[in-house]
N, C-alpha and C positions, 0 to 999 in steps of 0.2 A: 545548600549547594554541594553537589558531589565532587569528589576528587577523581583524578585519573585512575582508572581501574575500578571505579565504583559508579553505580547508576542509582538514581532515586526514582522510585515508582510511587505514584499516588493513586489511590482508589477510594471508593466509598465502602465502609464496612457494613456488616449486617445491622448495626444500630443507626445507620444513616450518617455516620461521621466520616469526614474525609481524613484518611491516614496516609502518611508518607513513611517509607522505609528505604534504607540504603542496602544495596546488594552488590557483591563483587560482579565485575563486568568483563566482557571481552568484546572484540570486534569480529563481526561476521560479514561476509559478502552480502550486500544489499539484495534482497529477493526481488524488489520492484524492478530494478534496472539490471539485475544479474551481474553487477560489478562493472558495468560500462559507464555509469555516471549519467546516462541519458536514457530516455524511453520515448515511445511514441506519445505524442500529445494526447492527453486524455480526452480532449474535445472531439477528436476523430477516432481514437483508438478504442473507446468504450462503445462505439456504435457498431452494431452487427450488420455490416453491408451484405446485401444479397449480391450475387454475381453480376446482375444487371446494374445495380446501384454502384458497385465498385467500378465497373467498366465505364459508366457514365461520369462518375466523380473523378476518376483517375485515368485520363486517356493514355493510351499506349503509344504516344508519340513524343518526340524530342522537342520540348518547348523550352526556349531560352537556355539551352545547354544541359537539360536534365530530363529524365523520363519520370513522370509522376508516379507510375506504378512501381518502378524500381525504388524510388525514394521512400515510398510508403513502407517497404519491407527492409530497407537498408538501415543498419545500426548506425546512428549518428547522421542520418539523412536529414533533409530539410524539414521534415515533419516531427523530428525529435525535439524534446525539451530537456532541460536539466532535471534530473530525477527529483520528484516531489518528496521522496522518502529520505534519501541521504544527502540531498542538495549537491549532488555531483561528487560526493566524497568516495563513492563506490563501496563503502562499508557503513554498517550501523552498529551502534553499541547495544549489546544485549546482556541479559543476566548470564553469568557463567555458572551454570547449574552444578558443575563439578566442584565448585568451591563453596557451596552453601553449607552452613552448619544446620543442625536439626531445627532450630527455631526459624532460621531463614527459609528452610524448605517448607515449613508450615505456612509462613507468611506468603511465600511466593505462590503456593497452591491457592491461597485465598485470592491473591491478585489475579491469577489465571482464571479462576472461577468467576470473578467479577467481570473480567474482560469477555469471557464467553457469554455471560448473561447480557452484557451490554451489546455485544454483536447480535445476539438473538433478538433483543428489543429493537435495535436499529433495523434489522431485516424485516421484522414484523411491521414496523412503522412504514418502511418503504413499500411493502406489499399493500398496506392499507391506503397509502397515498396513490399508488398505482391503480388500484381498483376504483378508488374514489374519483380519480381524474379520467378514468376510462382506459381500460387495458385494450391492447390491440386484439382484433379478432381475425382468425384464419378464414 
């Protein structure tokens, strides 16, 4: 368990073993919510609406005291949820790279490499599922 000012990171090394190391940490403004503590609900925010779909899904009239289109774009509006990244804390703990010693710099580089490979693998898996399940055609 890490102490305040420290963060533990766990990854799989090149031998396939899970390793955990502790690094100095600092808080940064959460990128997901941009420091507001809330963001648009992913269930609707991740969908790419066409202009026609948006107009149909979010009418431009005042229903029950609010305008659905305005609420969609309003920070803290009715379609917002507590940030999934920072849990509403507005900041996230990150490695303080300025305080890393030489050994920690090497370890952190291995962690970053692992995370990049993991993201690439997940993106490839997503593309495979997308094609397998039928990708949309223009």
